[in-house]
Each structure stands twice: as structure tokens, then as C-alpha cells.
KEKE-3310 file (N, C-alpha, C; in steps of 0.2 Angstrom, whole numbers, plus 5000, padded with zeros to 4 digits):
npx = (5133:5139:5147:5154:5161:5170:5177:5184:5192:5209:5218:5217:5230:5240:5253:5259:5255:5260:5272:5279:5280:5275:5277:5272:5279:5287:5293:5305:5311:5323:5317:5304:5290:5285:5279:5267:5268:5265:5256:5256:5253:5260:5255:5260:5264:5254:5247:5249:5242:5247:5239:5234:5234:5246:5261:5257:5264:5265:5275:5287:5285:5285:5299:5305:5304:5315:5325:5329:5328:5339:5349:5346:5350:5348:5336:5326:5321:5309:5302:5297:5301:5299:5305:5300:5300:5312:5321:5323:5330:5340:5356:5366:5362:5364:5363:5365:5362:5349:5343:5344:5335:5323:5317:5317:5307:5307:5298:5301:5307:5323:5335:5351:5366:5370:5371:5356:5357:5368:5361:5353:5361:5369:5366:5365:5379:5386:5381:5385:5378:5378:5388:5394:5396:5385:5376:5373:5368:5356:5349:5347:5339:5328:5323:5320:5310:5300:5297:5290:5297:5306:5304:5303:5316:5326:5334:5343:5351:5363:5362:5359:5350:5344:5339:5326:5308:5298:5289:5295:5307:5303:5299:5311:5318:5310:5313:5327:5326:5320:5330:5339:5332:5322:5312:5302:5295:5296:5286:5286:5275:5275:5269:5267:5274:5270:5262:5244:5243:5256:5255:5244:5251:5261:5253:5246:5258:5261:5251:5254:5267:5264:5262:5274:5281:5280:5272:5272:5264:5265:5253:5245:5233:5217:5210:5219:5224:5213:5212:5224:5227:5226:5225:5223:5230:5226:5233:5235:5240:5252:5247:5241:5226:5217:5216:5213:5204:5204:5193:5183:5187:5186:5172:5165:5171:5178:5181:5178:5187:5193:5182:5179:5191:5191:5179:5182:5181:5192:5210)
npy = (4976:4979:4989:4993:4982:4982:4993:4988:4979:4974:4982:4975:4965:4968:4969:4976:4989:4994:5001:4997:4981:4971:4955:4943:4949:4948:4954:4954:4958:4952:4940:4944:4947:4959:4962:4953:4943:4952:4957:4969:4981:4995:5009:5017:5034:5038:5042:5033:5029:5024:5018:5016:5010:5016:5007:4997:4992:5000:5010:5002:4994:5004:5007:4996:4997:5005:4999:5003:4997:4989:4994:4992:4983:4965:4965:4956:4953:4945:4937:4946:4961:4971:4983:4991:4978:4973:4965:4972:4967:4959:4952:4958:4970:4988:4997:5010:5016:5012:5019:5032:5031:5028:5039:5047:5055:5061:5060:5071:5087:5086:5095:5096:5101:5113:5125:5131:5130:5120:5109:5105:5102:5092:5078:5077:5080:5069:5059:5061:5068:5081:5090:5103:5119:5127:5117:5112:5123:5124:5112:5114:5125:5120:5110:5116:5124:5115:5110:5120:5131:5140:5154:5159:5157:5160:5171:5169:5158:5154:5154:5145:5130:5126:5137:5140:5140:5127:5121:5126:5120:5106:5106:5109:5097:5089:5094:5091:5078:5076:5081:5072:5066:5055:5040:5036:5042:5041:5045:5047:5051:5065:5077:5078:5085:5098:5114:5118:5126:5125:5111:5110:5116:5106:5096:5100:5101:5087:5083:5089:5084:5071:5070:5067:5058:5043:5041:5036:5037:5037:5040:5046:5052:5050:5059:5066:5056:5054:5066:5067:5055:5042:5029:5018:5009:4999:4995:4983:4977:4971:4965:4967:4973:4978:4985:4998:5008:5025:5033:5023:5014:5022:5025:5013:5001:4984:4976:4971:4976:4987:4995:4997:5004:5016:5022:5025:5016:5009:5011)
npz = (4879:4862:4858:4870:4873:4862:4865:4876:4871:4866:4852:4836:4828:4838:4842:4832:4833:4845:4856:4867:4874:4886:4894:4905:4916:4931:4946:4959:4975:4983:4993:4992:4982:4970:4959:4949:4936:4924:4910:4898:4886:4878:4870:4855:4854:4863:4878:4892:4908:4924:4937:4955:4972:4984:4984:4976:4965:4953:4951:4951:4940:4930:4931:4926:4913:4908:4914:4927:4938:4939:4946:4959:4973:4974:4967:4955:4939:4930:4915:4899:4891:4877:4866:4852:4847:4851:4863:4879:4890:4885:4886:4879:4876:4876:4890:4893:4881:4880:4890:4884:4874:4881:4891:4908:4920:4936:4952:4961:4956:4949:4944:4938:4947:4939:4926:4917:4904:4903:4909:4900:4889:4893:4891:4876:4874:4880:4873:4861:4851:4846:4835:4836:4844:4839:4835:4847:4854:4846:4850:4863:4863:4856:4864:4876:4871:4867:4879:4884:4890:4885:4883:4895:4901:4892:4892:4903:4903:4908:4921:4937:4936:4947:4953:4948:4949:4957:4947:4935:4936:4935:4922:4916:4919:4911:4898:4898:4897:4885:4876:4871:4862:4865:4862:4871:4885:4902:4917:4933:4945:4941:4945:4958:4968:4965:4963:4960:4948:4942:4940:4930:4919:4917:4913:4902:4894:4893:4885:4873:4870:4867:4854:4848:4856:4865:4880:4897:4912:4930:4942:4957:4956:4951:4943:4936:4928:4920:4914:4906:4899:4886:4888:4902:4916:4929:4944:4958:4973:4967:4956:4939:4937:4927:4911:4899:4888:4893:4897:4897:4907:4918:4918:4916:4922:4921:4931:4948:4958:4952:4951:4965:4969:4961:4965:4978:4988:4993:4995)
capx = (5133:5144:5152:5158:5166:5175:5181:5188:5197:5215:5218:5219:5237:5241:5260:5261:5253:5263:5279:5282:5276:5277:5274:5274:5284:5287:5298:5306:5316:5325:5311:5297:5287:5282:5274:5265:5266:5261:5255:5254:5255:5260:5254:5265:5261:5249:5249:5246:5243:5247:5236:5233:5236:5253:5264:5254:5269:5265:5282:5291:5284:5288:5306:5307:5305:5321:5330:5331:5328:5345:5353:5343:5353:5343:5330:5326:5315:5307:5297:5300:5299:5302:5304:5300:5302:5319:5321:5327:5334:5345:5362:5370:5359:5368:5358:5365:5358:5342:5340:5343:5329:5318:5319:5314:5306:5305:5293:5303:5312:5330:5340:5359:5369:5373:5367:5350:5360:5371:5357:5350:5367:5373:5364:5368:5386:5389:5379:5388:5372:5379:5395:5397:5392:5379:5371:5371:5363:5350:5346:5345:5333:5322:5321:5317:5304:5296:5295:5287:5301:5311:5303:5305:5323:5331:5339:5347:5353:5369:5360:5358:5343:5341:5336:5320:5303:5297:5286:5300:5312:5301:5299:5318:5319:5307:5317:5333:5324:5319:5336:5342:5327:5320:5306:5298:5296:5292:5285:5284:5272:5279:5266:5265:5277:5269:5255:5239:5245:5261:5252:5241:5256:5264:5248:5246:5264:5261:5247:5258:5272:5262:5262:5281:5284:5276:5272:5269:5264:5262:5250:5240:5227:5213:5208:5225:5224:5207:5213:5230:5229:5221:5224:5224:5231:5225:5237:5233:5244:5257:5243:5238:5219:5213:5219:5209:5203:5204:5186:5179:5189:5183:5165:5162:5176:5176:5183:5175:5192:5194:5176:5180:5196:5189:5174:5185:5180:5199:5215)
capy = (4980:4977:4995:4993:4976:4984:4998:4985:4974:4976:4983:4970:4966:4972:4971:4981:4996:4995:5003:4993:4975:4967:4949:4939:4952:4948:4958:4951:4961:4947:4935:4947:4948:4965:4961:4946:4941:4957:4958:4976:4984:5003:5011:5022:5041:5038:5043:5028:5031:5018:5020:5011:5012:5016:5000:4992:4990:5004:5013:4996:4992:5009:5007:4990:4999:5007:4995:5007:4992:4986:4997:4990:4976:4960:4965:4952:4954:4939:4939:4949:4968:4973:4990:4990:4971:4972:4963:4976:4963:4955:4954:4961:4977:4993:5000:5018:5018:5011:5025:5038:5030:5028:5044:5047:5061:5058:5063:5078:5090:5085:5097:5095:5108:5116:5130:5129:5127:5114:5104:5102:5100:5087:5072:5077:5080:5063:5054:5063:5070:5088:5091:5109:5123:5129:5112:5111:5129:5122:5107:5117:5130:5116:5106:5121:5126:5109:5109:5126:5135:5144:5161:5161:5156:5162:5177:5167:5151:5153:5154:5138:5127:5125:5143:5140:5138:5120:5119:5127:5114:5100:5107:5109:5090:5086:5097:5088:5071:5075:5083:5066:5063:5048:5038:5035:5046:5038:5050:5045:5056:5071:5083:5077:5091:5105:5117:5117:5130:5121:5104:5111:5117:5100:5092:5103:5099:5080:5082:5091:5079:5064:5070:5065:5054:5038:5043:5032:5041:5035:5045:5044:5056:5048:5065:5068:5051:5055:5072:5067:5048:5039:5022:5018:5002:4999:4990:4982:4972:4968:4963:4971:4971:4980:4990:4999:5015:5028:5035:5017:5011:5026:5025:5006:4996:4977:4972:4974:4979:4993:4999:4999:5009:5023:5025:5027:5011:5007:5015)
capz = (4873:4858:4858:4876:4872:4857:4869:4881:4867:4863:4845:4831:4826:4843:4843:4827:4835:4852:4857:4872:4875:4892:4894:4911:4920:4938:4950:4966:4979:4987:4993:4991:4975:4970:4953:4947:4929:4921:4903:4896:4880:4878:4863:4852:4853:4867:4886:4896:4915:4928:4944:4960:4979:4986:4985:4972:4960:4947:4950:4950:4933:4926:4931:4922:4906:4906:4918:4933:4944:4939:4951:4966:4975:4976:4962:4949:4934:4925:4909:4894:4889:4871:4864:4845:4846:4854:4871:4882:4895:4882:4890:4874:4875:4879:4895:4892:4875:4881:4894:4880:4870:4886:4896:4914:4924:4943:4956:4963:4951:4951:4940:4939:4950:4933:4923:4914:4897:4904:4911:4893:4884:4896:4888:4869:4874:4882:4868:4854:4847:4844:4833:4837:4849:4836:4835:4854:4855:4843:4854:4869:4862:4854:4870:4881:4868:4867:4886:4886:4895:4882:4883:4902:4903:4886:4894:4909:4902:4912:4928:4939:4935:4954:4955:4945:4953:4956:4941:4930:4937:4932:4915:4914:4919:4905:4893:4898:4895:4877:4873:4868:4857:4866:4859:4876:4891:4908:4922:4940:4949:4940:4947:4965:4972:4962:4965:4954:4942:4939:4937:4924:4914:4915:4910:4895:4891:4892:4879:4867:4869:4865:4846:4846:4861:4869:4887:4902:4918:4936:4945:4962:4955:4945:4939:4932:4923:4916:4910:4901:4896:4882:4891:4909:4919:4936:4948:4965:4976:4962:4950:4934:4937:4922:4907:4894:4886:4900:4898:4898:4913:4924:4918:4916:4923:4920:4937:4954:4962:4949:4953:4972:4969:4958:4969:4984:4994:4996:4991)
cpx = (5139:5149:5156:5163:5171:5180:5186:5194:5203:5214:5220:5227:5241:5249:5263:5260:5256:5270:5283:5277:5279:5273:5276:5279:5283:5293:5299:5312:5318:5320:5304:5296:5283:5277:5273:5263:5262:5262:5252:5257:5255:5260:5258:5261:5255:5252:5245:5248:5243:5244:5235:5235:5243:5255:5261:5258:5269:5272:5287:5291:5287:5296:5309:5308:5311:5327:5333:5332:5335:5350:5351:5346:5347:5337:5331:5320:5315:5302:5301:5297:5302:5300:5305:5302:5308:5319:5326:5331:5339:5352:5367:5368:5363:5363:5359:5361:5350:5339:5340:5337:5322:5319:5315:5313:5303:5300:5295:5308:5319:5335:5347:5361:5373:5369:5361:5353:5363:5367:5354:5355:5370:5372:5367:5375:5389:5387:5382:5383:5373:5387:5398:5393:5385:5374:5369:5366:5356:5346:5343:5338:5327:5319:5317:5310:5298:5293:5291:5290:5306:5310:5304:5312:5328:5336:5343:5349:5359:5368:5358:5351:5340:5338:5329:5314:5302:5294:5291:5305:5310:5300:5306:5320:5316:5311:5324:5332:5324:5325:5339:5338:5325:5314:5300:5300:5292:5292:5283:5282:5275:5276:5265:5268:5275:5262:5250:5240:5250:5259:5249:5245:5259:5259:5247:5252:5264:5257:5250:5263:5270:5262:5269:5284:5278:5277:5269:5270:5261:5259:5245:5233:5223:5211:5213:5225:5219:5209:5219:5231:5224:5220:5226:5225:5230:5229:5235:5237:5249:5253:5241:5231:5215:5217:5214:5208:5201:5196:5182:5181:5186:5175:5161:5167:5173:5176:5180:5181:5193:5188:5177:5186:5194:5183:5176:5183:5186:5204:5220)
cpy = (4979:4983:4995:4987:4978:4989:4994:4981:4978:4977:4976:4971:4970:4974:4976:4988:4998:4997:4999:4987:4971:4961:4945:4942:4951:4951:4955:4956:4956:4942:4937:4949:4954:4966:4954:4945:4946:4957:4965:4978:4992:5005:5017:5029:5041:5040:5037:5029:5024:5021:5014:5014:5012:5008:4995:4989:4994:5007:5007:4994:4997:5009:5001:4992:5003:5005:4999:5002:4988:4988:4996:4983:4971:4960:4960:4953:4948:4941:4943:4956:4969:4980:4990:4983:4969:4970:4968:4973:4959:4957:4958:4969:4982:4997:5008:5020:5017:5017:5032:5037:5030:5033:5044:5053:5059:5063:5070:5080:5089:5088:5096:5102:5111:5122:5127:5126:5121:5108:5101:5099:5094:5080:5072:5077:5073:5058:5056:5065:5077:5088:5098:5113:5125:5124:5111:5117:5127:5117:5110:5121:5125:5112:5110:5123:5121:5108:5116:5131:5140:5151:5163:5161:5158:5167:5175:5160:5149:5153:5147:5136:5126:5131:5144:5138:5130:5118:5120:5122:5108:5100:5107:5101:5087:5088:5093:5080:5071:5078:5078:5063:5056:5046:5037:5039:5043:5044:5047:5050:5063:5077:5083:5082:5098:5107:5116:5120:5126:5114:5105:5112:5111:5096:5094:5101:5092:5079:5084:5086:5073:5064:5067:5060:5049:5040:5038:5036:5037:5041:5042:5047:5053:5053:5067:5062:5052:5061:5070:5060:5046:5032:5022:5010:5003:4993:4989:4976:4968:4965:4968:4969:4972:4985:4991:5006:5019:5030:5028:5014:5015:5026:5018:5001:4989:4974:4975:4978:4986:4998:5002:5004:5016:5026:5026:5022:5008:5011:5019)
cpz = (4869:4858:4864:4875:4867:4861:4873:4877:4866:4855:4842:4829:4831:4843:4838:4829:4842:4851:4861:4873:4881:4893:4900:4915:4927:4941:4957:4969:4984:4987:4992:4984:4975:4964:4951:4940:4925:4913:4901:4890:4880:4871:4861:4852:4857:4874:4889:4904:4919:4935:4948:4967:4979:4987:4981:4966:4953:4946:4948:4943:4929:4926:4928:4915:4904:4911:4924:4939:4944:4944:4959:4968:4977:4972:4957:4945:4930:4920:4904:4893:4882:4869:4856:4843:4848:4861:4874:4888:4892:4885:4885:4873:4879:4884:4894:4886:4876:4885:4890:4876:4875:4892:4902:4917:4931:4946:4958:4958:4953:4946:4942:4943:4944:4931:4919:4907:4898:4906:4905:4889:4887:4892:4880:4869:4875:4877:4861:4849:4844:4842:4834:4842:4846:4836:4842:4856:4852:4847:4860:4868:4860:4860:4875:4878:4868:4874:4889:4891:4892:4883:4890:4904:4898:4888:4900:4909:4906:4919:4931:4938:4942:4956:4952:4950:4952:4950:4935:4930:4934:4925:4912:4914:4913:4898:4892:4896:4888:4873:4869:4863:4858:4862:4864:4882:4897:4913:4928:4944:4947:4943:4955:4970:4969:4964:4959:4948:4938:4936:4931:4918:4912:4911:4903:4891:4889:4886:4873:4865:4866:4857:4844:4850:4863:4876:4892:4909:4924:4940:4951:4960:4949:4941:4934:4926:4918:4911:4904:4897:4891:4885:4898:4912:4926:4940:4955:4967:4971:4956:4945:4934:4930:4918:4901:4892:4893:4902:4900:4905:4919:4924:4918:4916:4923:4927:4943:4958:4959:4951:4960:4973:4966:4961:4976:4990:4997:4992:4996)
residu = (MET:ALA:ILE:ALA:ALA:GLU:ASN:PHE:ALA:GLU:PRO:GLU:SER:ASN:THR:ALA:LEU:GLN:LYS:ILE:VAL:ALA:ARG:GLY:VAL:SER:VAL:PHE:TYR:GLY:GLU:SER:GLN:ALA:LEU:GLN:SER:ILE:ASP:LEU:ASP:ILE:GLY:ALA:ASN:GLN:VAL:THR:SER:LEU:ILE:GLY:PRO:SER:GLY:CYS:GLY:LYS:SER:THR:PHE:LEU:ARG:CYS:MET:ASN:ARG:MET:ASN:ASP:VAL:ILE:ASP:GLY:CYS:ARG:VAL:ASP:GLY:SER:ILE:THR:LEU:ASP:GLY:GLU:ASP:ILE:TYR:ASP:SER:LYS:LEU:ASP:VAL:VAL:GLN:LEU:ARG:ALA:ARG:VAL:GLY:MET:VAL:PHE:GLN:LYS:PRO:ASN:PRO:PHE:PRO:LYS:SER:ILE:TYR:ASP:ASN:ILE:ALA:TYR:GLY:PRO:ARG:ILE:HIS:GLY:PHE:ALA:ASP:SER:LYS:ALA:ASP:LEU:ASP:GLU:VAL:VAL:GLU:ILE:SER:LEU:THR:ARG:ALA:GLY:LEU:TRP:LYS:GLU:VAL:LYS:ASP:ARG:LEU:ASP:LYS:PRO:GLY:THR:GLY:LEU:SER:GLY:GLY:GLN:GLN:GLN:ARG:LEU:CYS:ILE:ALA:ARG:ALA:ILE:ALA:VAL:ASN:PRO:GLU:VAL:ILE:LEU:MET:ASP:GLU:PRO:CYS:SER:ALA:LEU:ASP:PRO:ILE:ALA:THR:ALA:ARG:ILE:GLU:GLU:LEU:ILE:ASP:GLU:LEU:ARG:GLN:ASN:PHE:THR:ILE:VAL:ILE:VAL:THR:HIS:SER:MET:GLN:GLN:ALA:ALA:ARG:VAL:SER:GLN:ARG:THR:ALA:PHE:PHE:HIS:LEU:GLY:ASP:LEU:VAL:GLU:CYS:GLY:ASP:THR:GLN:GLN:LEU:PHE:THR:ASN:PRO:ARG:GLU:GLU:ARG:THR:GLN:GLY:TYR:ILE:THR:GLY:ARG:PHE:GLY)
# end
């Protein structure tokens, strides 16, 4: 059917519509190859889900996009990844600034051992984004509001962030990530440690945030990928098997391996 073919196709003038473009990305840990020549485009102001079995390379690819793999001894990344056309692996690029532009939210909530206020204020302070206490107060309020947490914590900003519930801690970490006004937010299994109610809150938040941010989420939950993302990429054994419109990928995948994974034949 012509309609299905159109759904599978990448957009015309692809790079003009993409925030991140990866071409030929291979990752090695010593002699072991974790990713094999990945070509993937991440659309601006979209949620892109990376799915696949454990150990398939999806988190490795996620960490390539803000160079978190740099801190792993023996890790080598080949190929190219551009952010708005700029090579993020250029030796002249400031990695600290890159990580301000491409924020990260991890699997387990990891608030700093500081107050709720200082968790949010830390990034804007070190990057010089706030000139005064009033500016900082505004950044903290806006970030917590965007993360859907302001009403719950506004009267206890001086209390430790570690004293919040798991779901609140994860929203605090999201607020901390957006406080430096990134362009992209990477999320590595952000709901895996949360209960269903907290997970639903985070999913609602992700849908709201995509109006202002480009979001890439690694998830083991195909149901979550279907709920939150516009595009989904399926990884298997270090290969990118298939990427496309989320609904299309789940209802009419092109590849047999994708069909096998989403129907539970392996994984």
C-alpha cells in the first residue's frame, strides 16, 4: 500500500528536520563491538524511543549523544553524530557545553545530596546562567513547574532532595536537567524504578516537555514506547534493525526480527 510506504519513509530534506543525525556510528569496548554502523536521525521536538532486548546497544547509543561513553576506559566511538549540523565528536568541542545542551536523566533517580533548591540551581550557577539570586529563584521555579513538581515542593525548597518519593526524585532530576535549558533530553529507562502511578506522571511530563525539547528515551516497555513516542527505533545485537513511525512499527513492522520482538518470540 502506498500509505504504508509513505509512513516508513524518512522525511524529505531529512537533515533539515532533524536535531541529531548519526551516521555509521560503531562503538567498541576494547576488542568487543557493541554497536555496528548505526544510521539514525532524531527529529526535533519529538520523542524517539529506543527499544530492544537487554544488551542490544540502545543505552550505548544513547550515551553517544552526549559523549558519556568518553568516561569509560577502552571505549571507542567511530562514525559521526551531529547536533544541529555540528560534529559533537570534534576535538575542539567543549564537552561540558555539549552536556548542557544535551541533558541526561538516568534509570534510578539520583538527586544531589543537597536541598531541592540547590539541586536545580547547581547547573545554572556553574554555567553562569543566572546573574542574581532573583534570576536563580526564577529558574528554580520555572524548572520545577515544567517538571510538574513546583506545587508539591514550593514550601520545602530547603529540604533535601533525597527526602522526596521515588517519583518526585525523578521529576526533580528532570527539573535539574532542564534548568540549564538544554535542547535535547536523553532518558535512560527513567521509569524502571517507579511504581505505575509515578510512571504515568513521568509519561505525561514527557509528552508536555516535547513541545520545548527533543527527547530520546530508552525503554524496555513497548507499551511505554507506544504511549510516549512519535518514532521508535528497534535495536538487536548491536544493529539498528528498524526505525519509523511508532504506530506503524508496532502494527506493521518491515523486518522479521522486529515482528518477533514485539510479539514476544524473543527478548
